[in-house]
N, C-alpha and C positions, 0 to 999 in steps of 0.2 A: 883540386881530385878528392876524392874520398878514398881514405887509405884503407884497405881491407885486412882481413885476415889476422889477428894478433891477439883476441881475445879468444877464451876457453870455446866461447858459441861458435865464432866463424871459421874455427879451426875444423869444425865437423861438418856435416851436413845438416841442415835444420828442417826437421820436418813442420809444416806449415797445416792450418793455423798452430800458432803456439798454445798450449794449452796451460791454463794456470789454476791455482786453486782460488776462491773467492778472494782471499786475502791480499794473495799477492796482485789480483786484479786492481783492488782497492789502490794498491801503490802505483800501479801502471797508469788509472786513471788520473789520478792525483797529475803525476809527471804529463801526462797530456794536455791537462788543463794548464798547467804553469810553467813546461818546459825542462824547470829544473825545482829541485825540493829539497831540504834538509830532512836529515832523520826526526829532529823533534817535530817540523811541521807536519810530517806524517804521521808520528803519533796523535798530532791534535786534528788533523782533518779525520782521519780514520776514527777519532776517539777510543786510541790505543794506549795502553802502558809505554813506557820507553824500551822495556824489555821485549814487550810484542813486536814493536815497527823494527827494532834492531834482527830479532830473528827472520822476521820476513822477507827485508832487505839483503842480510845475510845470503839466505837463499836463492835470491836475484840475482845478486853478483857471482854467486858462485856457480849458477847456470850460464853465466854470461851475459844476461840480459840487459843489466845495468853497471853503469861504472859511476865512480864516487871520486869528483875532483873538483878542483876550484876552491872557493872560499865564497860563502855567504855572508851580509851584513848581521853582525854582531850587535844582540839586544843587552849586551853586558858582559863579559867574560870572553873567551876563544871563540873567534870566528868558526862557525859552522861549515862543514864539509859538505860541497853538494851532490846530488844524485842526479843521475842523468840516464834515458836510453840509450842503451850502447849502439853508436851509428855505425859501429863496425859488423853488424849483424849482417847488413846487406842492403839491398834497396827495395824500393817500393814505386809502383808506375799507375800512373792515372791515364787513361785513353777515352776520349769523347769523339765519338763517331757521329757528327751531324749529315745531313743531306747532301751539302757541299763540301764539306771540309773535315779534317780531322786534326785534333788536338792533342798533344801529348805532354805529360810532365814526369818527371824523374825526381825520386827525393829518397832522404835516408831514414830509417824507418823511424825517427822521431817526428817525420813530416816535413823537415827542412827540405823545399825544394832545391833542386842541385841544376836543373834543364828544362827547358821546354821547346816544342817544337810544333809548329803547324804547317800544313799544306792542305790544297784543294783535294777532294774526293768526289767520287759519284755514287751514291747509294743504288744506281741502277746498274752497276757493275755488279759479277758475281760478290757473294759474299769472301770467299777463301780469298779474291784477289785484293778486295780492300782491308780485310782482316791482316792479310800475308804482306801487303805494304806499311801496315802500323807495326806488326811484329819488326819487320828489317827496320825502321827506322828506333823501333826502341831498341835493338841490338845497337845502333849506330850510338844512341846517347849512351849507353853503358859504357860501350868501350871507349868514348871519349873523356868516361870518369875512372879509366881505368880498370873497370871491371868485367866479368864473363857473365853469358845469361843466367847461370846456376846460382847466380848471389842474387836474383832477383825473388822477394820471398811474398811478394804479394802485387795483385794486379786487380785493377778496378777498370771496367768496361760501361760505358752509357752507349746506350744504342737510341735511336729514334723511333720509338714503337712499343706497343705493350708486351711485357717483359713476364716470364714464367720465373721466377726469382728463384725458386729453388734448383730447377733444371739448367737455370743459366742459359735459356733460348728465347728468342722471339716468337709471339704467338700471333699470326693473321695480320702482320704490320702492313700497313695502308700505304707506306712510300715504297716499301721494297718487298713486297709478298714473295720472290724467290729465296730471301733471308729465312724464310719459315722453318723453325727447327735446327737451324744451323747450330751444330755444336762449339759455340764459343768458346765455352771454358775449356774443353778438349784439345781445341785447335790451338790454343796459348800454350797450353801444358807441354804440347811435343817440343816447343823451343825452351820454354822457359819451365823445368819439369821441378823446379823446387817450388814455385809458387802458389799460392792459393789464388783461383780466379773468382772474382763476384761481377755479375753483371747484374745491369738495373736499368731501366728506361732514363731516357736525358735529363726529363725534369726532375726527376726523384735525386738524381748526382747534382743537379744545379742546386736544390734545397741543402744538399750535405755540404755542398762548397760554400753557399752562403753562411752557413753557421759557423763553420771550421775555419776558415781565412778572412772573416769581415770582423771577427769579433763581437757576433750579433748575440745579446743575452737572452735569449730566449727560448723556451721549450714548448711553446704551441704557436706554430706560425706554419703560413702558406707560401709557398712559392709558386707562380703564375708565369710558365712560358708562354707567351704570343710570338707565334713563327708561323711558318707553313701550317702548324696546327696550334692547338691549344691545348694545354694539360694543366694540372695542378701536382707539385710536390706536398704532401702533409706531415708535418713532423709534430707529432703528438707525447708529451713527456722526453721530449729529448730524441724520439727516434722517428724514423722514419715508418709511416704508416702505409703500408701495403693491401691491406684487406686480406683476404682469406684466399684468393688466388692470384694476389699482383698488382690488380688494375684498380686500384683506389686512385681518385682525383684525376680520371678521364672525364674532365668536363666540358671538353670541347664536343661531346656528343650528346649532351643534354640539349633537350629541344626548347627552340626559341622562339619559334614561329612554326606552324604545322603547315602554313603555305609556303615555307620558303624554297631555296633551291635544293636539288639533291646533294646530299653529303657524300664524299666518297666512302662513308660506312653504309650506303644505300638508304639512308633513312634521311627525311625530309627536315630541312631548318634547323639543323643542328649549329649551335653556336660557333663550331669551327668552320661552315659553311657560308655564315653570315658577318664575321667578324675577325678572322682570321689574315696574315699577309695575304693570300689569293684572293680573297674577296675582296679586301681594299682595293688590291689593284684593278679588279673587275670593274669595280664602282667606279674608279678614277677614269679607266677607259671610257666607262658610258657618259662621264661628267664633260670628258674631254669631246666626244661624239655630238652630243645632244646640246653643245654649245655653254653649258655652264661654266665651263673654265677654259677661257681663251688660252690662258698659262701652259694647262695640261695638254690642249691640243694641238699647240706648238709643238711641246716636246714629242707628243703623239706622231706629228706629221714626220719630226725630222729622226726619229729612231723606229719608227715603225712599231712601235709597242712601249709600255711603260713599264716601270720597276719600282719596287718599294722606295726607290732612292729619289727617283722623280716625284713622287709622291711627297716625301718629305722636303722636297725642295720648294715645291708649290707652296707648303706649311709656313717655310720661313719666309717665303715671299708673302704671305698674309692671305692666299688664295683662299675665301671665302668657300668654294665647291669642296676643297681638299681638307679643310679645316672640319666642315660638318662629315664628311666621311669620317673622319678620325674619331670624332665626338660622338658619333652614333655607334661607333665600334667601340668604343672605350664604355659607352652606356649598357648594351648588350652586356658586356665582360662583368661591368659592376653589377649589373641584375645577379646575375648567376652567382655572383660573390657574394653579393648579399645572403643568399642561401646559406652559402656555406659558413659565413659569419655567425648567422643565427643558430645555425647546427653544431659549429665546430668551437665559435668563441675566441678566435685564435688573438694573440697579442698584436703581430704583424703579419702585413700582406706584403710579397715583395714580387715586382713585376719585371720581369727578364725577356729575354729572346730580341729578335729582329725588330719587332714592332715596338718595343720600349726605345726607339731613336727618334720616333714621330714626338717625344718632347712630353713638355708640361699640358700642352691642350689633352692629350690621350689620358695622361695621368690625372687630370682634374675631373674629366669626364667617368671615368671610374671610382673617383672616390665620391663625386656628388652622388650616382646611383646608390653605391653600398651604403652611404649613410642616410639616403631618401627610404631606402626598404629594409633595412636594418634595426633591430629592436635597440633602443638606445642605449641598454648596459650593455650589450654588445659591442658598442662602438664606444664606450667612455673613455677607454685607454688602447682603441686600435689603431695603429699606423699604418698607412699604406703609401709606399713610396718603390723607387726603382732599385732593380737589384744593386748594391753596394760592391759586387764582385765583378758586376758587368759580363763583359765576354768570356771571363776566364772561369766563372760560376761552374760550367761543364765538368772542365778537365780540372779543377780545383776538388768537385764533388767525387770525379772517379777517384783519384788520388785518395780523398776522405774515406771511400767505400773501402781501399784496401789496406790503411790503416785501420780501420772498425774491425777488419776480419784478421788483423795479426796475429792479435791476441785474443783467445776466448776463454771462457771459465770452462772447465775441464767438463762441465754439464751441458757442453754444446749451446748454450744460450748465448748470442753475441752480447758484448758489452753496450753500454751507450755510445754515441756517436761521437760525445764528447769525449 
């Protein structure tokens, strides 16, 4: 259980985000990277004198934001005392709303995850119903830790659709049009009135989760989610690149075939309409009906429909029609990613989402297309792999979003996500 309320900070109501000066933020940033740090290490990392480091650390301890406890390894002489972010400040929460499920994580302010919850969800229901249920679950998790809703200092929320990040609302979300402009931030503030609430799209938070919780050492990478839709989270110089209006990375609506099927956005031949999960299933049904795949035909006859899991079963059985569908999908995605590689020059591309379950045939097709269509210099050190965070990338990233905005420099600029 997280024991609360014995520090100077936890004894009073904390206004979030917590505003620090730039020097104090240097200390907090170092702690986020390392978990704990000595005064001498702070001085070294920040290129400060010992006196300057002591001054800034004392200020943070006095405000209740840091605690000094335990001993580090000595390099000669007395063992150094270690600094930590004060976990008694309160809680942080991450909420990842998917098309068919919701995942929640509760953490202390250092980012240590205390509890997880998941349950089915249906975004065809009204926004207040789905969000209301997630708020109920979060309250249950807090009570289980011996806390109260007002001790939640930050909530990160990920949702499937284009997000106006500044306002914290969905804009023309194709999966749930009735959610447009629903005030997500204000909704959670009603219950968690001490919390700073940040809202972003699902793939951006997956990129955040990949960076914070898998040990990825990269400042320039792309996270690609392939599921019901296709999108990319772009991390540049250690920060999420959202663009001027928050819709950077919407690669699912890049045209790959002008004569292709109508996309849900209204255009023809979008990557999403050609290569995402529903398109893969449609092609599998066609293969079952035209005799290309007796195995898929058998599954279709037995179940009346096909699911992505059925296509995966056929792949594992070596079904050539299923393998060709997956390779074709991977190639189209790789062709689009090649353009991003030439333009952005990332060091890593991570593939996540439900279609990642299709395995190496899918990944190899993406790699081949990227390598074939990208400039040699852009791929010299490029790594293309499945997400290390897996199914937890989204909820971990929502939590990372909350961590990111708990402390801010007083001029209003957010700190680096690391």
